N, C-alpha and C positions, 0 to 999 in steps of 0.2 A: 506812684505806687504800681508795687507788681502787678500782674494778673493773679499772679500764687496763692497770694492774702485770700483771694475770692474762695478758696477751694475751703478755707475751715467753714465749721457747718455751726459751732461754738465756740466762745471763747475758751470753754477746758481743755478743748484739743491742744491748745497751743501748740497750734503749727508754727513751724519755727526753719527758715532756711539757715545753713553754715556759711559761716564765710573764714577761711583761712591764712593765717602769715607765720610768717617766721623772720625773728632778728636773731642777733649776735652780741649777746653782752659782751664787752673787750673789759675785760681789770687785768690786775697782775697777774691772779694768780692763773691766770687763761682763760682765754674765749667760753663762754657757755650759752650755745642754741637753746632759744625760747621758741616754740610754738603758742601761736594766741588764736583762739579761737572764737570769732563772732557771731553772734547770734540773734536773729531778726524775727522777731518776734509779728505772726502777719497782726497780731493784739499785745500789748502789755502785757503782760504777765499779772495777776491780780496783786495788787497792792504796789503796782510801778504804772508809773504815768507813762518809760522811755520806754520805748520800742528793741533798744540793741544794747547787749550785754557781750562786752568782751573777757577772756578768763584766759589766765597764762597757765603751760602745761607740769610748772613747778613753782614749789616756792623759795621765796628770797628771803634775807636777813635773821634766817636758821637760828643764828646761836644766839640774840636775844627777844622778838618776838616772831616766829615764823609767820609769815599770810603768805597767799596766793594772789597775786597782783592782779586787779581787776577792775572793768568799770564798765558805766551804763552812760546812753546816750542818746538822742535824738538822733544819730544817724554812725553808721559805721568810723566815720574819722573821728567824731567825738569819744565812743567809747573806744576805739582801740588808740585814740590818743592818750585817756585818761592809765589807758593798762600799760603801752613803754614807757610813760613818766616813770611810775612806778618801777618797772622793770629796771632804770636806768639811776633812779633815786638811793635803791636799794641794794645790802652787797649781797652776791650770790656766795652763799656759804658752805654749802655743799649739803647733803640731807641726815641728818641725824641718824648715828651708828645707833642699833640696839643695842644696850644694858649688855644683855649677854651674849651678842657678839666682842661688843669690844674685852669681855674679858677672857676671852680665846686663846 
C-alpha cells in the first residue's frame, strides 16, 4: 500500500489516485480509441469492498442497450481487465444523433 492513502482523514473524503490508460478497438467500420480511467480509492467507497474502479470514456452497444464499459476489482489489473473485456465484447456503433439534428 502506498503512503498517499494515509493522507485521508475520513472515509467521506474519498481520496483517490487516478491511473490513465488507452486502447484502440479494432472493428470493421474503423478503429475507435478509448480512454480508460482507473480510480484507486484510499479506502473503498461506501457500499463497496473493492478499491479499484475502471471506466471508459464512451459507451458501446449504442443501437441496442448503450452502456459505458466499467469494472471493479481488488487491483488495477482486475478492474482494468473487466473494462477492456466489455469494450472488446460489445460493438461501438457511434453516439446517437439527436432527433432534431436528424430532421435537419
